[in-house]
C-alpha positions as a printed Julia matrix, in Angstrom:
117×3 Matrix{Float64}:
  -2.3   33.7   -25.5
  -0.34  36.95  -24.99
  -4.0   38.4   -25.01
  -5.53  36.42  -22.08
  -2.36  37.49  -20.32
  -2.62  40.83  -21.18
  -6.43  41.06  -19.82
  -5.99  39.29  -16.75
  -3.12  41.86  -16.01
  -4.96  44.78  -16.53
  -8.05  43.11  -14.49
  -6.18  41.89  -11.17
  -4.57  45.82  -11.75
  -8.2   47.29  -11.29
  -8.79  45.0    -8.85
  -5.9   46.01   -6.8
  -6.41  49.94   -7.79
 -10.17  49.58   -6.3
  -9.28  47.22   -3.33
  -6.39  50.55   -2.24
  -9.33  53.12   -3.02
 -11.76  51.03   -0.39
  -8.79  50.7     2.34
  -9.08  54.89    2.27
 -12.48  54.51    3.21
 -12.17  52.78    6.13
 -10.01  53.63    9.24
  -9.87  51.44   12.62
  -7.59  51.15   15.67
  -7.93  48.57   18.72
  -6.99  49.41   22.23
  -6.57  47.36   25.8
  -7.04  48.52   29.27
  -6.11  52.08   29.79
  -5.1   52.97   26.37
  -6.44  55.38   23.96
  -5.61  56.15   20.16
  -7.15  57.88   17.14
  -7.94  56.26   13.91
  -6.18  57.77   10.37
  -8.22  60.57    8.87
 -11.0   59.8     6.02
 -12.33  62.6     4.0
 -16.35  62.41    3.52
 -18.06  61.68    0.04
 -21.5   63.97    0.76
 -23.14  60.77    2.47
 -23.58  59.1     5.37
 -20.84  56.96    6.78
 -20.7   54.83    9.9
 -19.04  55.63   13.06
 -18.77  52.45   15.05
 -17.3   50.63   18.02
 -16.99  47.28   19.42
 -16.22  46.5    23.69
 -15.3   43.15   25.19
 -15.61  44.26   28.52
 -15.24  47.25   30.59
 -16.07  50.85   29.02
 -14.76  53.41   26.77
 -15.03  56.75   25.49
 -15.51  56.92   21.81
 -15.56  59.95   19.66
 -16.1   61.19   15.99
 -14.23  64.47   14.87
 -15.44  66.21   11.74
 -12.57  68.63   10.29
 -13.52  71.68    7.81
 -11.71  74.32    6.72
 -12.39  77.29    8.24
 -14.85  75.42   10.65
 -14.4   74.65   14.61
 -13.98  71.31   15.25
 -17.27  69.37   15.86
 -17.0   66.07   17.69
 -19.9   63.32   18.73
 -18.95  61.08   21.66
 -20.01  58.26   24.07
 -19.35  56.14   26.84
 -19.89  52.53   25.96
 -19.94  49.55   27.51
 -20.6   47.32   24.23
 -21.09  47.12   20.51
 -22.83  49.84   18.76
 -22.55  52.74   16.2
 -24.46  55.55   14.5
 -24.59  56.86   10.72
 -23.54  60.58   10.2
 -23.41  62.49    7.25
 -20.12  63.26    6.02
 -19.47  66.42    3.79
 -16.68  66.2     0.96
 -15.18  69.3     2.38
 -14.56  67.41    5.6
 -12.1   65.16    7.14
 -13.49  62.58    9.9
 -11.42  60.6    12.4
 -12.46  58.43   15.16
 -11.07  58.24   18.98
 -11.1   55.67   21.85
 -10.09  55.8    25.66
 -10.43  52.77   27.53
 -11.43  52.53   30.79
 -10.5   48.8    32.03
 -11.25  47.94   28.48
 -10.69  44.19   27.27
 -10.44  44.74   23.92
 -11.75  48.11   22.33
 -12.29  48.54   18.7
 -13.42  51.92   16.76
 -14.05  52.74   13.59
 -15.13  55.22   10.81
 -15.94  54.4     7.19
 -17.93  55.81    4.07
 -21.0   53.82    2.93
 -19.94  54.17   -0.83
 -17.75  50.7    -0.69
C-alpha cells in the first residue's frame, strides 16, 4: 500500500510540475472600454508560437513585442474588430509579450503562447 501511495505522489508531483511549466508558455490579459494592458513575458523556444486576440465589440490595437539582447525591440501591430491571430517564429534568445489598447471594446483579450504544449 505504501508503494502505491509513493507512486501516486510522484505521479501527481510530475503532473503539477508540467502544468507549472506549461503556464509559463501562455500569457494573456483582458480589457474593457478604453483600457490598455500588457501580458507577462514568455521566452521563445526556437519554433512557431501564436499571437492571438478576441474582441466582442468595438475595436482595439493589438501588438506583439519581441525583445532580444543587443537588438532593437521589434513589434507587430494590428487594429482589430473581431477574433484572430497569427503564428510567429519565436527565437529562444528572445522574450515576447503582447499589448492591447481598447477603443470602446466590450471585452478584449490578447495572448501570446509557445506551441510546445
